[in-house]
C-alpha positions as CSV (number, residue, x, y, z in Angstrom):
1,M,0.0,0.0,0.0
2,Y,1.2,3.4,-0.9
3,Q,1.9,5.6,2.1
4,G,1.9,9.4,1.7
5,T,4.9,11.4,2.7
6,T,4.6,14.5,4.9
7,L,6.9,17.3,3.9
8,V,8.2,19.5,6.7
9,V,9.2,23.0,5.6
10,P,11.9,24.4,7.9
11,K,11.2,27.8,9.4
12,K,13.5,30.6,8.2
13,A,15.6,32.5,10.7
14,P,14.8,36.2,11.2
15,E,17.9,37.2,9.3
16,E,16.9,35.0,6.3
17,R,13.4,36.5,6.3
18,A,14.9,40.0,6.3
19,A,17.1,39.1,3.4
20,L,14.1,37.8,1.4
21,A,11.8,40.7,2.3
22,P,11.3,43.4,-0.4
23,E,13.4,46.4,0.0
24,G,11.8,49.0,2.3
25,T,9.7,46.4,4.2
26,N,9.7,47.0,8.0
27,L,9.6,43.6,9.8
28,S,9.5,45.2,13.2
29,T,6.2,44.6,15.1
30,S,6.8,47.3,17.7
31,P,4.8,50.4,16.9
32,K,6.7,53.7,17.0
33,P,5.6,55.8,20.0
34,Q,3.4,58.7,18.8
35,P,4.4,62.2,19.8
36,I,2.4,63.7,22.7
37,Q,0.4,66.6,21.4
38,L,-0.6,69.3,24.0
39,Q,-2.5,72.6,24.0
40,Y,-2.6,74.6,27.1
41,H,-2.3,78.0,28.8
42,Y,-1.0,78.9,32.3
43,D,-3.0,80.4,35.0
44,L,-2.2,82.0,38.4
45,G,-2.7,78.6,40.1
46,D,0.0,77.1,38.0
47,L,2.4,80.0,38.8
48,H,1.7,79.7,42.5
49,E,2.3,76.0,42.5
50,A,5.5,76.4,40.5
51,Q,6.8,79.0,43.0
52,Q,6.1,76.8,46.0
53,A,7.6,73.8,44.3
54,L,10.7,75.7,43.3
55,L,11.2,77.0,46.9
56,R,10.9,73.4,48.3
57,W,13.3,72.1,45.6
58,W,15.8,75.0,46.4
59,W,15.6,74.5,50.1
60,H,16.0,70.7,49.8
61,G,19.3,71.3,48.0
62,Q,20.6,74.1,50.2
63,R,19.6,73.2,53.8
64,T,22.3,70.5,54.3
65,R,25.0,72.8,53.0
66,L,23.7,75.7,55.1
67,L,23.6,73.6,58.3
68,I,27.2,72.4,57.7
69,I,28.5,76.0,57.2
70,L,26.7,77.2,60.3
71,A,28.0,74.2,62.4
72,L,31.5,75.0,61.3
73,F,31.2,78.7,62.2
74,A,29.7,77.7,65.6
75,I,32.7,75.4,66.3
76,V,35.2,78.2,65.3
77,I,33.4,80.8,67.4
78,L,33.3,78.4,70.4
79,V,37.0,77.6,70.1
80,L,37.9,81.3,69.8
81,E,35.7,82.2,72.8
82,Q,37.4,79.5,74.9
83,S,40.9,80.6,74.0
84,D,40.3,84.3,74.2
85,P,36.9,85.6,75.4
86,K,37.7,89.1,74.1
87,S,38.9,87.9,70.7
88,A,37.8,90.1,67.8
89,L,37.8,87.1,65.5
90,A,34.9,85.6,67.4
91,A,32.9,88.7,66.9
92,G,33.9,88.7,63.2
93,F,32.7,85.1,62.7
94,M,29.5,85.9,64.6
95,G,28.9,88.8,62.2
96,S,29.5,86.4,59.2
97,V,26.9,84.0,60.6
98,I,24.3,86.8,60.8
99,T,25.2,88.0,57.3
100,I,24.7,84.5,55.9
101,L,21.3,84.1,57.6
102,L,20.2,87.5,56.3
103,L,21.2,86.6,52.7
104,V,19.3,83.3,52.9
105,F,16.3,85.1,54.3
106,G,16.5,87.7,51.5
107,A,16.7,85.1,48.8
108,W,13.7,83.3,50.3
109,R,11.7,86.6,50.4
110,K,12.6,87.4,46.8
111,A,11.5,83.9,45.7
112,R,8.2,84.4,47.4
113,K,7.3,87.3,45.2
114,P,3.5,87.3,44.8
115,A,2.5,85.2,41.8
116,K,0.3,88.0,40.6
117,N,3.4,90.3,40.2
118,V,5.2,87.6,38.2
119,W,2.1,87.1,36.1
120,T,1.9,90.8,35.2
121,A,5.6,91.1,34.5
122,N,5.7,88.2,32.0
123,P,3.0,88.6,29.2
124,I,4.1,85.3,27.6
125,L,2.6,83.4,30.5
126,K,-0.9,84.4,29.2
127,E,-0.3,82.9,25.8
128,R,-1.8,79.6,24.6
129,F,0.9,77.1,23.8
130,D,0.9,74.3,21.3
131,T,3.5,71.7,22.3
132,E,4.7,68.4,20.9
133,I,6.9,66.0,22.9
134,D,8.7,63.0,21.6
135,E,12.0,61.1,21.7
136,Q,13.8,64.0,20.1
137,G,12.7,66.8,22.4
138,I,10.1,69.4,23.2
139,R,8.7,71.8,20.6
140,S,6.5,74.7,21.7
141,R,4.9,77.7,20.0
142,C,2.6,80.5,20.8
143,S,1.7,83.7,19.0
144,I,4.9,85.6,20.1
145,A,7.5,82.8,20.4
146,T,8.6,79.4,19.1
147,S,11.1,77.0,20.6
148,D,12.5,73.7,19.5
149,R,14.6,72.1,22.3
150,T,16.3,68.7,22.2
151,W,16.6,66.7,25.5
152,T,20.2,67.7,25.8
153,V,19.1,71.2,26.7
154,F,17.4,70.0,29.8
155,T,19.3,68.8,32.9
156,G,16.6,67.2,35.2
157,Y,13.0,67.2,36.2
158,F,10.6,66.7,39.1
159,E,6.8,66.5,39.5
160,S,4.3,68.3,41.7
161,A,0.6,67.8,42.1
162,K,-0.5,69.6,38.9
163,L,2.8,70.3,37.0
164,F,5.8,68.7,35.4
165,H,8.9,70.8,36.1
166,I,11.7,70.4,33.5
167,Q,14.9,72.1,34.4
168,Q,16.8,74.0,31.6
169,G,19.1,76.1,33.8
170,P,20.3,76.6,37.4
171,N,17.0,78.1,38.4
172,Q,15.0,78.0,35.1
173,F,12.2,75.5,34.5
174,L,9.7,74.6,31.8
175,W,6.3,73.9,33.3
176,I,3.8,71.6,31.7
177,P,0.4,71.4,33.2
178,K,-0.9,67.9,33.7
179,R,-4.5,69.0,32.8
180,A,-3.2,69.4,29.2
181,F,-2.8,65.7,28.7
182,G,-5.7,63.8,27.2
183,S,-5.6,60.9,29.6
184,E,-3.8,59.2,32.5
185,Q,-2.1,57.0,29.9
186,E,-0.5,60.1,28.3
187,I,0.6,61.4,31.7
188,Q,2.3,58.0,32.3
189,Q,3.9,58.1,28.8
190,M,5.3,61.5,29.8
191,R,6.7,60.1,33.0
192,E,8.4,57.3,31.2
193,L,9.9,59.6,28.6
194,L,11.3,61.9,31.4
195,R,12.7,59.0,33.3
196,A,14.4,57.7,30.1
197,K,15.9,61.1,29.1
198,L,16.6,63.1,32.3
199,V,17.7,62.8,35.9
200,A,15.0,62.9,38.5
201,L,15.7,65.9,40.9
202,K,15.2,65.4,44.6
203,F,12.0,67.2,45.7
């Protein structure tokens, strides 16, 4: 009796399939992430939150340094007082401590400038922004300005309740309101992109 023969066709390796595929064919099954398209304008609430967040971030970075400096000054003053109670150096160091505290307080007061004053002094904050965010960077435009920034321009980021704060200078940040995103999925996509491109700042 005749018995049929089953033919087994070996599967081709991925590199063989790539070689046989027509030129220009993309064999990748991973979809390319779509840019995040946003449209938003700032309000006084955004500015107030940004100021408060910036103060907290600044204080988080400076308090340890300030405490160390004050502790060192206190030790020097104590040693000078014990060696010579009438030492002029002790008084000088005490004056330096007071000066440092006054400078810190002055910087804090300046940073707490009312949000309404900052809002009035910066007309661009009242503009509507169209922003696109992807693997290459952040592109924004409004009626009076356009910017196209790659991720290399930015140095870090942190997140507050209603804003993403993206650092682009020692004390300069780009703020992106979370309400501008269409869904929680887009907000999570933004978080993942920030984690991949930038350093998370302690906040």
